[in-house]
N, C-alpha and C positions, 0 to 999 in steps of 0.2 A: 196596650200590652206589647211594647215594641222597643227596639233599640236599633237605631240606624245612624251612621255617619253621613256627612255630605257625600253625595255620589253623583257626579256628572253635572252639567250646567243646569240651572234652575228650569223647572218645567213650565212655570207660568209667571216668571218675574216680569216686571214692566220697566220700561224706560232705561236710563243710563246704567242702573245696577246690573241689568241682564248682560249688557255688553262687557262690563267690567269683569264680572265673574267668569264669563266665557274666555276672556283674554287671560285671566289669571291661571287657567288650567294649563297653559303652555309653560308656565314657570316650573311647575312640579306636577307632572301629569299623573303620578301615582295617586289613586283616589284615597287609599288608606295607608299611612306611614306613621305609626304611633311614635311619639316622642315629644319632648318639651323644648329642646334646645332652639329649634328654628323660631318658635313663637316667642320664647323668652328674649331672643335677640331682637325681634321686631318690636316687642313691647318696650324694651329698653330704648330703642330709637324713638319711640313715641312718648317717652317720658313716664313710663310705667303707669298706665291707667289702671291696671289691675290692683294697684295699691290705693286707689282713690274711689273705691266702690262703696255703695251702701251695704248694710249687713247682708250676708250671703247665706242662703241655704242651698247646699250642693247635693244633688240627687243622682245616685247611681243605681244600677240594677239591670236585670234582663227584661222583666215584664213589669209594667205598672209605673214606670218612671214618669211618663207624660201625665197620667192620671193623678199621681201624687203631686206633681207640679201644679196641676189644675186646682187641686184642693188647697194647696198652700196659697196660691194666688187668691182664690175665692175667700178664704178666711181672712187674709190680710186686707183685702178690699172691703169686706164686710165691716171691718174695724175702721174704715175710712182712710186706709193707708194707700200710698202710691207704690205700685209694684212694677219692677222690671222683670221680664221673663226671657230666658234664652232656651230654646228647644230645637230639636231636629229629628227627622227631616221636615220639610214643609209638605203639605198635601196638594194644594192648588197654587198658592202664591208664595214666592220666595220670602216675602216680607213676614209671613207667619212665624218665622224663626225668632224674630226680635220684637219684643213688646216694651215700649218705653213709657213708664209711669201710667200704664193701663191702656195705651193705644199702640196699634201696630205701627212700626217705623214707616215713615214716609219715604218714597223712592229717592227724593233729592237728598235727604239726610243720610240715607244708607249709601248712596252713590258717593257723596262727599267723603264719608268715613272710609269706604273701600279704597278710594283714590289716595287718601291720606296714608293708609296702611301701605298701599302699593309704593308710594314715594319713599316712605321710611324704610321699607324692605329693600329698596334699591336693587331689584333684580335677583336677589339671592333665592335659592330654592326654598319653597314653602308650599304647603298643601292649601287647597282652596278652603277647607274647613278651618285651618289655622288663620287664614286671612279673614274669613267671616267672623271667627271668634275674636280676633284682635279688633275688628271694626265694631263688634258688639260691645266689647269692654270699653272701647273709647267712648261710645255713645252712653253707656251706663255710667261712666265716670263723670260725664258732663251734664247729664239731666238729673236733677234732684229726685230722689225716691227714698222710701223707707225700707225697702226690701228688694233684693235681687234673688229670684229663683233661678238657679243655674243647673240645667240638665246635662249630664255627661253624654257625649256623643257615642263613644265606644269604649267599653272597659271602665277605666277610671284612673289607674296609676299613671299611665302615659297619655291619657286623653288631654286634648288641648285645654279643656276647662280646668284642669288641675294646676294651672299656674296661680290660682287663688290660694294663697298660703294660709289665711286665717279666716275661714268662714265662721258664721255664728253657730251653725249646726250643719250636720250632714245627715243623709238618709240613704239607706240601701234597701231597695224593693226586692221582690222575689227574684232569686237567681236560678237559672236553668241553663241547659246546654244550648249555646248559640254562639256564633262567631268563633268557633273553635280554632279556625285557621289563624286567628290573631291572638286569642286569649288562652288557649290551651285545651287539651282534650279530656280533662277531668273537671268535675264540679269544684274540686278544691283549687285547681289552678285558676279557674274563672273567678271564684270567690276571692282569691288573693288579689287579682287585678281590680275587682270592684272595691275591695277594702283599701286600695291605694288612695282613696279620697280622704281617709281618716287623718285627723291632725291632732297633735298633742293637746290635751285638755279640752278639745272641742267635742261636745256631745254628739252621738250618732244614734238615730232611731232606725231599727230594722224590723221588718215585718216577718210573716211566716217564712221560714227557711228550712231547707233540707238540713238535717243535723250536721252533715259533712261540711256544708257551706258555712253554717253558723259557727262551727268550731274554728274555722279559719278566721272569720271576722272577729270572734272573741279573742283569739290569740293576738291578732294585730292591734286590737283596741287595748289589750293589757300591756303590750309592748310600748305603745305610745302614751299610755295614761289617758286615753280617750274614754269618757264615760259612755257605756253602751246600754241602750234601752231596747231590749229584745222583747218581741211579742210573746206572751205566755209566761214570761218571767218578770218583766218590769212594767208591762202594760198589757191590757186585754181589751178586746172589743168583740161584741157578740150581739146577735139579734135580740131585740127586746120589744115589748109592746109599743107599737107606734114608731119603731125605728131601731136604733142601736144604743148599746150602753158601753161607754168607754170608761176605763179605770186605770189609774196609775198611783204612784205614791202621793200625789197631790190631791187625790180624791176622784170621785166618779162624775161622769157627765152623761146625761140623757140626750141623745142626738137624734135628729130626724133621719129618715132613709136617705142614703146618698143620692145625689142627683144623677150620678153616672150609674147605669144599670149593671147588674151582675154581682153575684156573691163575693167575688174577688175584690170589688171596690170597697168593701168594708175594711179590708187590709190596707189598701192604699190610703183611705181616709184616716185610718188609725195611725199610720206612719206619719202623715202630715201633722196630725194633732200632737203626737209624741215628740216630734222634732221641734215644733213650736213651743211646747210646754217645757222642753228641756232648755231651750234658749231663753224663754220667758221674757219677751220684750214687754215694756210697760203698757202697750196698747192691746195686748191679747186678753180677751175676756170670753166668758162662756157663751154669751149671746153671739159674738162674732164667729166663734167656732161652729156653733149650730147653724148659723145662717150660711156660712161658707160651705159646709158639708151639703146643705140643701140646694146650693146654687151653682156648684162647680160645673163648668162646661168644657168638653174636650172632644173635638170631632173624630169620627171614625173609631170610637170606642163604644160599641153597641149603640150606634146612632140610627134612629128611625129616619128613613128617607121618604119624602113626600112630593118629589118633583117629577121630572120628565120620565125617568126610569120607572118610578113607582106607578106612574100612570099607565104603563104597559100591562099592569096586572089587573085582574078582575076586581070589582068592588068588594070590599071586606078583607082583601088580602093585605099583608104587611110586608114591607121591604126594609131590611136592616143591613147595616154595614159595620164591620169590625176589622181593624188592621192587624190583629194578632197573627203571628207567622212562625212560631217555633213550638217545640214540644210542650213547654210550660204553658204557652198561650192556648194550645189545643186542649190541655187539661182544664184550664180555667173556663174556656168556652163551653166545654162539655158539661161542666158543673152548672152553668147557667142554662144551657139548652135542656137539661133534664126537667126544668120547670116549664118548658114549652110543649109538653106532651098533650096539651088540650086540642091541638090541631096539627095537620100535616106540616112537615118541615122539609124544605128544599135548600140544599147548600150549593153555592156557586163559589168555587175556589180557584184563585190564581196566585202564584207564588213567585218569588225571586229565584233565579236559577241555582243559587248557592245554598238554598235552604234544604232542610231534611223534611221533605214533603210527607214521607211515610209516617214519621214520628208525630207530625202535626195532625195528620188525618186519623191516626189510629183510634183515639178516643171519640172522634166525631162520627165515624162510620156507622156505629150501631144506632145512632140517633136520627139519621137522615132518611127520609123517604126516597129522595133522589139526590144524587151528587153530580155536579157538572164541573168540568175542567175548562178554564178560560185563560186567555192571554190577550190583553188589550193591545192594539197597535202602538199606543204611546207609553206603554208600561215599561219602566226601566228594568233591563236585564230579566225579562219575564221568562219563567220556566216554560218550555214547550208544553203544549196541551197533552201530547202523547206521554210525556214524562210524568205528569200529574195522574193521568189515567193509570199508568203502570204502578205508581206509588200507592194507588188506591186498591191494588190487586185486581184491576179491571172493572171495578164497580162504577167509577165515574164515567159519565158520557161527555163527549166533546161538546163544548158550547157552540162555537169556539170563542165567542165573546159574551160579555154579560148581557147585552141586549138580545142577542140571538138565543141565549139560554133562557132568558125570561119569556121570550115568545114561545119556546118549545116546551115549557113546563106543562105537565098534565093538569088541566084546569076543570075537569068534570066533577070533582068532589067538593067537599066543604071548603070554606076560605082557609088559606094556608099562610104560613110565614116563610119568607125567603131570606136567607142570610148570605151576603157576599163577604168573603173573608180570605185571609191568607197572605196579605201583603199591604204595607202602607203605600207602596207605589201604585198598586191596583186601586186602593182606596182613593187616592188622589184623582185617578182617571174616572172613577165612578162618581165622585162628587162633582167633577166638571160636567159629566154627562147628565147627571140628575138635575143640574142647574141649567142645562141648555134648553132653549126653546124647542118645542116639538118638531118644528121644521128642520132646525139644525141637527137634531138627533136623528131624524129619519135620513137625512143626507149622509151623516157620518156612518150610520149603521149600514147603509147600502154599500159603502166602501169596504166595510169589514167582510162582506160576504163574497 
């Protein structure tokens, strides 16, 4: 439930690609500078790899883009197809952003592509996200595949991924208020930017939307002649015995429960199914759709942790992680957490400094037995702990780190659940810490205190 552009040097990249990306920051140090001209110039110098791609499903939205991409990939792979995927940001390793025919890109291949883009760009201003996108498109054009799942980084209309002129289908997930400094201060303005990925004659599937956002998408689709498949009008998905029931003009499907937990994931799965059925590739079948919905994987989306951090909790306790970080994500999380009332719930929240912490926390506060504010030392642009405490109305207690908060939780009662949430950058740090050996974690925690 997130949307993030590239921001800063990679946190855990390895080998040559790390040094190359760090060097590229000097060319155009502004982290976010929306526009297509710089990338189009670089792609022309590279021989237009964006014109030699496998069929593309282009995904925009505020919350749920990554999960929708995961469902798209899982369905296609269940049908035996080779799938490229481009997402952002990464959580632990920079290479998570680019998946070539099912496998994460190797460092040498990524480094070679980045250097090729750097040479073609010839020192002209360009953002790091644009360079990464150009390198990804170069690799996607050279490695055979049956589908490219392409996630928008920020917005849509002026996002670097929008250089793809003719996707097979597009998808727009839930839209809410986020990145207002770049996309506008109303839902309608933000929806207009997201609807910028629509293309003439190309079908678009959209999920549950605020009516104001949907009106903007509908107007843009009508203007372009892009068939629009809106949830509740053109397709439906709802809980059914044993899972979900999806229906559209082509008929109904009985689907298993989504592999990704949370009521909101039915919407994301439905968007993926609607987009693929609108495109209707010859390999798409009901069995592959069902298998993909049941198998999709996407880290830091209501993910159960079982490593070094989880080991700090008493037996029977559960530790969960979610990267949701805006008002819409807070509402979606709250809907899921209402089903967790069978045991105590402790929330550990860390956020990026530019986010609206109060709006994210508001629906969650009534559901938490305790709330803890944290900021990890390696967390990119972390909001100060005191600011999170203030946004909670003084309810949150200072962690000040995840490990310290876990140690300080009241543990005298029945087994509880702990959810760490509020930022994908925090999620990346948590995943690294949970994967650390106990001795390493103890050493790093001592430095935090």
